[in-house]
C-alpha positions as CSV (number, residue, x, y, z in Angstrom):
1,M,-117.2,55.8,5.4
2,V,-114.3,53.5,6.4
3,P,-114.3,50.1,8.2
4,R,-111.8,51.3,10.9
5,Q,-110.8,54.5,12.4
6,L,-108.4,56.7,10.4
7,R,-106.7,59.9,11.4
8,P,-108.0,63.1,9.8
9,I,-106.0,64.4,6.8
10,K,-105.6,67.9,5.4
11,V,-105.9,68.6,1.7
12,G,-105.0,72.2,1.1
13,R,-107.1,74.3,3.5
14,E,-109.7,71.5,4.0
15,R,-109.7,68.9,6.7
16,I,-111.2,65.4,6.0
17,R,-112.5,63.5,9.0
18,F,-113.3,59.8,8.3
19,V,-116.5,58.2,9.7
20,T,-116.4,54.6,10.7
21,K,-118.9,52.0,9.5
22,L,-118.4,48.3,10.4
23,A,-120.2,47.2,7.2
24,A,-118.4,49.6,4.9
25,G,-117.1,46.7,2.9
26,R,-120.6,45.7,2.0
27,T,-121.7,49.2,0.9
28,A,-122.7,49.4,-2.8
29,V,-120.0,51.1,-4.8
30,D,-119.2,52.4,-8.3
31,V,-115.7,52.0,-9.7
32,R,-114.2,55.1,-11.2
33,N,-111.1,54.9,-13.4
34,L,-108.6,57.8,-12.8
35,E,-105.2,58.4,-14.3
36,S,-103.6,57.1,-11.1
37,G,-105.8,54.0,-11.0
38,A,-109.3,52.8,-10.1
39,V,-111.1,54.1,-7.0
40,R,-114.2,52.8,-5.3
41,V,-116.9,55.4,-4.5
42,S,-120.2,54.7,-2.8
43,T,-123.2,54.9,-5.0
44,P,-125.5,57.9,-4.7
45,E,-128.1,55.7,-3.0
46,A,-125.7,54.3,-0.4
47,T,-124.4,57.8,0.3
48,A,-128.0,59.1,0.8
49,V,-128.7,56.3,3.3
50,D,-125.4,56.9,5.2
51,L,-126.1,60.6,5.4
52,G,-129.6,60.0,6.8
53,A,-128.3,57.5,9.4
54,L,-126.0,59.9,11.1
55,P,-127.4,63.4,10.8
56,R,-125.3,65.0,13.6
57,R,-122.1,63.6,12.3
58,F,-122.6,65.1,8.9
59,G,-123.6,68.7,10.0
60,G,-127.3,68.3,10.7
61,F,-130.4,68.0,8.6
62,N,-129.8,71.3,6.7
63,M,-126.4,70.1,5.5
64,I,-127.9,66.7,4.6
65,A,-130.7,68.3,2.7
66,A,-128.2,70.4,0.7
67,A,-126.2,67.2,-0.1
68,L,-129.3,65.3,-1.1
69,T,-130.3,68.1,-3.4
70,E,-127.0,67.6,-5.3
71,L,-127.4,63.8,-5.3
72,A,-131.1,63.8,-6.4
73,P,-130.5,63.8,-10.1
74,R,-128.3,60.7,-9.8
75,L,-130.5,58.7,-7.5
76,R,-132.0,55.6,-9.1
77,P,-134.6,53.9,-6.9
78,R,-134.7,50.2,-7.2
79,S,-137.9,49.1,-9.1
80,C,-140.2,46.8,-7.3
């Protein structure tokens, strides 16, 4: 999710289409350090919420269910 519209990009044979979200800057993120520098990645919980909010944009409920199955081991619900 990005705060403003970006053009799609191609990486090898894959095409990445960005989805806009006005509040993208307030999304919970983890910082990952790579050889080329630090990168911000949304937390598994934020990703799950974003997927559920726009099911058609992300390929429908079957695709979201598959993604959530992969994310499930990393989800950490906030304790009440």
